C-alpha positions as a Markdown table, in Angstrom:
| # | Residue | x | y | z |
|---|---|---|---|---|
| 1 | Met | -5.8 | -84.6 | 8.8 |
| 2 | Lys | -6.3 | -82.3 | 11.7 |
| 3 | Val | -4.1 | -83.6 | 14.6 |
| 4 | Asn | -3.9 | -81.6 | 17.7 |
| 5 | Thr | -0.5 | -80.9 | 19.4 |
| 6 | Met | 0.1 | -80.8 | 23.1 |
| 7 | Ala | 0.4 | -77.1 | 22.7 |
| 8 | Asp | -3.1 | -76.9 | 21.3 |
| 9 | Phe | -4.5 | -78.8 | 24.3 |
| 10 | Arg | -2.7 | -76.6 | 26.7 |
| 11 | Ala | -4.0 | -73.5 | 25.0 |
| 12 | Arg | -7.5 | -74.8 | 25.7 |
| 13 | Gly | -6.7 | -75.8 | 29.2 |
| 14 | Glu | -7.2 | -79.5 | 28.4 |
| 15 | Lys | -5.2 | -82.8 | 28.6 |
| 16 | Pro | -5.5 | -85.6 | 26.1 |
| 17 | Glu | -5.9 | -89.3 | 27.1 |
| 18 | Val | -2.6 | -90.3 | 25.4 |
| 19 | Leu | 0.3 | -88.7 | 23.7 |
| 20 | Phe | 1.0 | -90.3 | 20.2 |
| 21 | Trp | 4.8 | -90.4 | 19.9 |
| 22 | Val | 5.3 | -90.4 | 16.1 |
| 23 | Gly | 9.1 | -91.1 | 16.0 |
| 24 | Cys | 11.6 | -90.1 | 13.2 |
| 25 | Ala | 10.6 | -92.8 | 10.8 |
| 26 | Gly | 6.9 | -92.1 | 11.2 |
| 27 | Ser | 7.6 | -88.4 | 10.7 |
| 28 | Phe | 10.0 | -88.3 | 7.8 |
| 29 | Asp | 10.0 | -91.7 | 6.0 |
| 30 | Gln | 7.4 | -91.7 | 3.2 |
| 31 | Arg | 6.5 | -95.3 | 3.7 |
| 32 | Ala | 6.2 | -95.0 | 7.5 |
| 33 | Gln | 4.2 | -91.8 | 7.2 |
| 34 | Lys | 1.4 | -94.0 | 5.9 |
| 35 | Ile | 1.5 | -96.1 | 9.1 |
| 36 | Thr | 1.3 | -92.8 | 11.1 |
| 37 | Lys | -1.8 | -91.7 | 9.2 |
| 38 | Ala | -3.4 | -95.2 | 9.5 |
| 39 | Phe | -2.9 | -95.2 | 13.3 |
| 40 | Ala | -4.1 | -91.6 | 13.7 |
| 41 | Thr | -7.2 | -92.6 | 11.6 |
| 42 | Ile | -7.9 | -95.5 | 14.0 |
| 43 | Leu | -7.5 | -93.2 | 17.1 |
| 44 | Asp | -10.0 | -90.7 | 15.5 |
| 45 | Lys | -12.6 | -93.4 | 14.7 |
| 46 | Ala | -12.2 | -95.1 | 18.1 |
| 47 | Gly | -12.9 | -91.7 | 19.8 |
| 48 | Ile | -9.6 | -91.5 | 21.6 |
| 49 | Gln | -8.5 | -88.0 | 22.7 |
| 50 | Tyr | -4.8 | -87.9 | 21.6 |
| 51 | Ala | -2.2 | -85.4 | 20.8 |
| 52 | Val | 1.3 | -85.3 | 19.2 |
| 53 | Leu | 4.2 | -83.1 | 20.2 |
| 54 | Gly | 4.7 | -81.9 | 16.6 |
| 55 | Lys | 7.9 | -79.8 | 16.3 |
| 56 | Glu | 8.6 | -80.3 | 20.0 |
| 57 | Glu | 9.3 | -84.0 | 19.4 |
| 58 | Ala | 12.9 | -84.9 | 18.9 |
| 59 | Cys | 14.6 | -88.3 | 18.2 |
| 60 | Thr | 14.5 | -90.5 | 21.3 |
| 61 | Gly | 18.3 | -91.0 | 20.9 |
| 62 | Asp | 18.0 | -94.7 | 20.3 |
| 63 | Pro | 20.2 | -94.9 | 17.2 |
| 64 | Ala | 22.8 | -92.7 | 18.9 |
| 65 | Arg | 23.0 | -95.0 | 21.9 |
| 66 | Arg | 23.0 | -98.2 | 19.8 |
| 67 | Ala | 25.8 | -96.7 | 17.7 |
| 68 | Gly | 27.8 | -96.0 | 20.8 |
| 69 | Asn | 27.3 | -92.2 | 21.2 |
| 70 | Glu | 26.1 | -92.2 | 24.8 |
| 71 | Phe | 26.7 | -88.4 | 25.2 |
| 72 | Met | 24.4 | -87.6 | 22.3 |
| 73 | Phe | 21.8 | -90.1 | 23.5 |
| 74 | Gln | 21.7 | -88.4 | 27.0 |
| 75 | Met | 21.4 | -84.9 | 25.4 |
| 76 | Met | 18.5 | -85.9 | 23.3 |
| 77 | Ala | 16.8 | -87.8 | 26.1 |
| 78 | Tyr | 17.1 | -85.0 | 28.6 |
| 79 | Gln | 15.6 | -82.6 | 26.0 |
| 80 | Asn | 12.6 | -84.9 | 25.4 |
| 81 | Ile | 12.1 | -85.6 | 29.1 |
| 82 | Gln | 12.0 | -81.8 | 29.8 |
| 83 | Val | 9.3 | -81.4 | 27.2 |
| 84 | Leu | 7.3 | -84.4 | 28.3 |
| 85 | Asn | 7.5 | -83.5 | 32.0 |
| 86 | Gly | 6.6 | -79.9 | 31.2 |
| 87 | Tyr | 3.3 | -81.2 | 29.7 |
| 88 | Glu | 2.9 | -83.6 | 32.6 |
| 89 | Ile | 2.6 | -86.5 | 30.2 |
| 90 | Lys | 1.5 | -89.8 | 31.8 |
| 91 | Lys | 0.6 | -92.1 | 28.9 |
| 92 | Ile | 2.5 | -92.5 | 25.6 |
| 93 | Val | 1.6 | -94.7 | 22.6 |
| 94 | Thr | 4.0 | -95.2 | 19.7 |
| 95 | Thr | 4.1 | -97.2 | 16.5 |
| 96 | Cys | 7.9 | -97.7 | 16.7 |
| 97 | Pro | 9.4 | -100.5 | 18.9 |
| 98 | His | 12.7 | -98.6 | 19.1 |
| 99 | Cys | 11.0 | -95.5 | 20.5 |
| 100 | Phe | 8.8 | -97.8 | 22.7 |
| 101 | Asn | 11.8 | -99.6 | 24.2 |
| 102 | Thr | 13.8 | -96.4 | 24.8 |
| 103 | Leu | 11.0 | -94.4 | 26.3 |
| 104 | Lys | 9.8 | -97.4 | 28.5 |
| 105 | Asn | 13.1 | -98.9 | 29.6 |
| 106 | Glu | 15.8 | -96.3 | 29.3 |
| 107 | Tyr | 14.2 | -92.9 | 30.1 |
| 108 | Pro | 13.2 | -93.7 | 33.7 |
| 109 | Glu | 16.8 | -93.7 | 34.9 |
| 110 | Leu | 17.1 | -90.1 | 33.5 |
| 111 | Gly | 13.9 | -88.9 | 35.1 |
| 112 | Gly | 11.3 | -89.7 | 32.5 |
| 113 | Val | 8.8 | -92.1 | 33.9 |
| 114 | Tyr | 5.7 | -92.8 | 31.7 |
| 115 | Asp | 3.2 | -95.5 | 30.9 |
| 116 | Val | 4.5 | -96.4 | 27.5 |
| 117 | Ile | 2.4 | -98.7 | 25.2 |
| 118 | His | 3.2 | -100.1 | 21.8 |
| 119 | His | 0.4 | -99.5 | 19.2 |
| 120 | Thr | -0.2 | -103.3 | 18.8 |
| 121 | Thr | -1.0 | -103.6 | 22.5 |
| 122 | Phe | -3.2 | -100.5 | 22.3 |
| 123 | Leu | -5.1 | -101.8 | 19.3 |
| 124 | Gln | -5.7 | -105.1 | 21.1 |
| 125 | Glu | -7.1 | -103.2 | 24.1 |
| 126 | Leu | -9.4 | -101.1 | 21.9 |
| 127 | Ile | -10.7 | -104.2 | 20.0 |
| 128 | Glu | -11.4 | -106.0 | 23.3 |
| 129 | Gln | -13.1 | -102.9 | 24.7 |
| 130 | Gly | -15.3 | -102.7 | 21.6 |
| 131 | Lys | -14.0 | -99.3 | 20.7 |
| 132 | Ile | -12.8 | -100.7 | 17.4 |
| 133 | Lys | -15.5 | -102.3 | 15.3 |
| 134 | Phe | -14.8 | -104.0 | 11.9 |
| 135 | Thr | -17.0 | -103.6 | 8.8 |
| 136 | Asp | -19.3 | -106.5 | 7.9 |
| 137 | Ser | -17.5 | -106.8 | 4.6 |
| 138 | Asn | -14.2 | -107.5 | 6.3 |
| 139 | Glu | -11.9 | -107.8 | 3.3 |
| 140 | Trp | -9.2 | -109.6 | 5.4 |
| 141 | Lys | -11.3 | -112.5 | 6.4 |
| 142 | Gly | -9.6 | -115.8 | 5.3 |
| 143 | Lys | -6.6 | -114.0 | 3.8 |
| 144 | Ser | -3.3 | -115.6 | 4.7 |
| 145 | Ile | -0.7 | -113.6 | 6.6 |
| 146 | Thr | 2.7 | -114.1 | 8.3 |
| 147 | Tyr | 3.8 | -111.9 | 11.1 |
| 148 | His | 7.4 | -110.8 | 11.6 |
| 149 | Asp | 8.5 | -110.3 | 15.2 |
| 150 | Ser | 10.4 | -107.0 | 15.8 |
| 151 | Cys | 13.4 | -107.7 | 18.1 |
| 152 | Tyr | 12.6 | -104.6 | 20.3 |
| 153 | Leu | 9.0 | -105.7 | 20.7 |
| 154 | Gly | 9.5 | -109.4 | 21.1 |
| 155 | Arg | 12.8 | -110.4 | 22.7 |
| 156 | Ala | 13.4 | -107.1 | 24.4 |
| 157 | Asn | 9.9 | -106.6 | 25.8 |
| 158 | Asp | 8.2 | -110.0 | 25.5 |
| 159 | Ile | 5.3 | -108.7 | 23.4 |
| 160 | Tyr | 4.3 | -111.6 | 21.1 |
| 161 | Glu | 0.6 | -112.2 | 21.5 |
| 162 | Ala | -0.9 | -108.7 | 21.1 |
| 163 | Pro | -0.1 | -108.3 | 17.4 |
| 164 | Arg | -1.2 | -111.9 | 16.7 |
| 165 | Lys | -4.5 | -111.4 | 18.6 |
| 166 | Val | -5.2 | -108.3 | 16.5 |
| 167 | Leu | -4.7 | -110.3 | 13.3 |
| 168 | Glu | -6.8 | -113.2 | 14.6 |
| 169 | Ser | -9.6 | -110.8 | 15.5 |
| 170 | Leu | -9.8 | -110.0 | 11.7 |
| 171 | Asp | -10.3 | -113.7 | 11.0 |
| 172 | Met | -7.0 | -113.9 | 9.1 |
| 173 | Glu | -5.1 | -117.1 | 8.6 |
| 174 | Leu | -1.8 | -116.7 | 10.4 |
| 175 | Arg | 1.1 | -118.7 | 9.0 |
| 176 | Glu | 4.1 | -118.6 | 11.2 |
| 177 | Met | 7.6 | -118.5 | 9.8 |
| 178 | Lys | 9.9 | -121.3 | 11.0 |
| 179 | Arg | 11.7 | -118.8 | 13.2 |
| 180 | Cys | 9.1 | -116.8 | 15.2 |
| 181 | Lys | 8.4 | -115.4 | 18.6 |
| 182 | Ser | 11.4 | -115.8 | 20.9 |
| 183 | Lys | 13.3 | -117.6 | 18.1 |
| 184 | Gly | 12.5 | -114.9 | 15.6 |
| 185 | Leu | 15.2 | -113.6 | 13.2 |
| 186 | Cys | 16.1 | -109.9 | 13.2 |
| 187 | Cys | 15.2 | -108.0 | 10.0 |
| 188 | Gly | 18.8 | -106.6 | 9.9 |
| 189 | Ala | 18.0 | -103.0 | 11.0 |
| 190 | Gly | 18.3 | -103.2 | 14.8 |
| 191 | Gly | 21.1 | -101.8 | 16.9 |
| 192 | Ala | 21.6 | -98.9 | 14.5 |
| 193 | Gln | 22.5 | -101.3 | 11.7 |
| 194 | Met | 19.8 | -99.5 | 9.6 |
| 195 | Phe | 22.2 | -96.5 | 9.2 |
| 196 | Lys | 25.5 | -98.3 | 8.3 |
| 197 | Glu | 26.9 | -100.6 | 5.7 |
| 198 | Glu | 26.7 | -104.3 | 6.6 |
| 199 | Glu | 29.7 | -106.4 | 7.4 |
| 200 | Lys | 30.8 | -108.9 | 4.8 |
| 201 | Gly | 29.0 | -112.2 | 4.9 |
| 202 | Glu | 27.3 | -114.8 | 2.7 |
| 203 | Lys | 23.9 | -113.2 | 2.7 |
| 204 | Arg | 22.1 | -110.1 | 3.9 |
| 205 | Ile | 19.9 | -110.7 | 6.9 |
| 206 | Asn | 16.8 | -109.1 | 5.4 |
| 207 | Met | 17.1 | -111.4 | 2.4 |
| 208 | Glu | 17.2 | -114.4 | 4.6 |
| 209 | Arg | 14.2 | -113.2 | 6.6 |
| 210 | Ala | 12.3 | -112.3 | 3.4 |
| 211 | Asp | 13.0 | -115.9 | 2.1 |
| 212 | Glu | 11.4 | -117.3 | 5.3 |
| 213 | Ala | 8.4 | -115.1 | 4.9 |
| 214 | Ile | 8.0 | -116.1 | 1.2 |
| 215 | Glu | 8.3 | -119.8 | 2.2 |
| 216 | Thr | 5.0 | -119.5 | 4.2 |
| 217 | Lys | 3.3 | -118.6 | 0.9 |
| 218 | Ala | 1.2 | -116.1 | 2.8 |
| 219 | Glu | -0.4 | -113.3 | 0.8 |
| 220 | Phe | 0.7 | -110.6 | 3.2 |
| 221 | Val | 3.5 | -110.0 | 5.7 |
| 222 | Ala | 2.6 | -108.0 | 8.8 |
| 223 | Ser | 5.1 | -106.0 | 10.7 |
| 224 | Ala | 4.8 | -103.7 | 13.7 |
| 225 | Cys | 7.9 | -101.6 | 13.2 |
| 226 | Pro | 8.8 | -99.1 | 10.5 |
| 227 | Phe | 12.4 | -100.4 | 10.3 |
| 228 | Cys | 11.2 | -104.0 | 9.9 |
| 229 | Asn | 8.7 | -102.8 | 7.3 |
| 230 | Thr | 11.5 | -101.2 | 5.2 |
| 231 | Met | 13.9 | -104.2 | 5.5 |
| 232 | Met | 11.2 | -106.8 | 4.7 |
| 233 | Thr | 9.9 | -104.8 | 1.8 |
| 234 | Asp | 13.4 | -104.5 | 0.3 |
| 235 | Gly | 14.1 | -108.2 | 0.9 |
| 236 | Ile | 10.9 | -109.3 | -0.8 |
| 237 | Lys | 11.4 | -106.9 | -3.8 |
| 238 | Asn | 14.9 | -108.3 | -4.2 |
| 239 | Arg | 13.3 | -111.7 | -4.7 |
| 240 | Asp | 10.9 | -110.4 | -7.3 |
| 241 | Glu | 8.0 | -111.5 | -5.0 |
| 242 | Glu | 6.4 | -108.1 | -4.5 |
| 243 | Val | 3.6 | -109.0 | -6.9 |
| 244 | Asn | 2.5 | -111.8 | -4.6 |
| 245 | Thr | 3.4 | -110.5 | -1.1 |
| 246 | Ser | 2.7 | -107.1 | 0.4 |
| 247 | Val | 4.3 | -105.9 | 3.6 |
| 248 | Leu | 1.8 | -103.9 | 5.8 |
| 249 | Asp | 1.9 | -102.6 | 9.3 |
| 250 | Ile | -0.8 | -103.9 | 11.7 |
| 251 | Ala | -2.2 | -100.4 | 12.0 |
| 252 | Glu | -2.7 | -100.2 | 8.2 |
| 253 | Ile | -4.5 | -103.6 | 8.2 |
| 254 | Val | -6.8 | -102.5 | 11.0 |
| 255 | Ala | -7.4 | -99.0 | 9.4 |
| 256 | Met | -8.6 | -100.7 | 6.2 |
| 257 | Ala | -11.1 | -102.9 | 8.1 |
| 258 | Ile | -12.5 | -100.4 | 10.6 |
| 259 | Gln | -16.0 | -99.0 | 10.5 |
């Protein structure tokens, strides 16, 4: 795929509509790279002028701050803000709720003020504006799906409807888990838990959440976060249910149905 960087746009004396913040998972995790490609494909087909930072993008510092290393977080944040402000970035879209939350809510106090949008909200807007059109042979029509709410998207930023509206626009049958929206259960990766061993307990959180997804008997599990995707996939595989249930990001679902 040919994806322009901010440096490419600057060299041409142009500015993109949005900066696509890829994030660490979307850059380096093999599974999350597929989500990145899917979202970039959608942006291309919708005719959105976008750019990435490429090698100039560093981690937002979210895991460092959640793990208690405030000094490292601020170092990373200042470095990113310097780059973003240098390019006079106004609008950022990201496929990661962790990046979204940090860029939107935590960078302003350090001098990084941007219009930050999560990709589910952006996809909903593009569908409503008619920039995303689905094929007549929409393979998702009537398929059953359950949606897992990311903590950083839902409880932290009150975004519950956008991902559901995107799924509904595909005529999918949405089956809610018993704990959903503001009562949703964490996948077990938030707050830097992704990078450490769990504390002793009776059950792993991702197993519990996977069980709730399996209970709905939905054919697919939709997520909107690369961390949630990993945890839910692992949980379902552990239950030997991967034959029946696939975990997909909302961007991947839309990319497969787009004209």
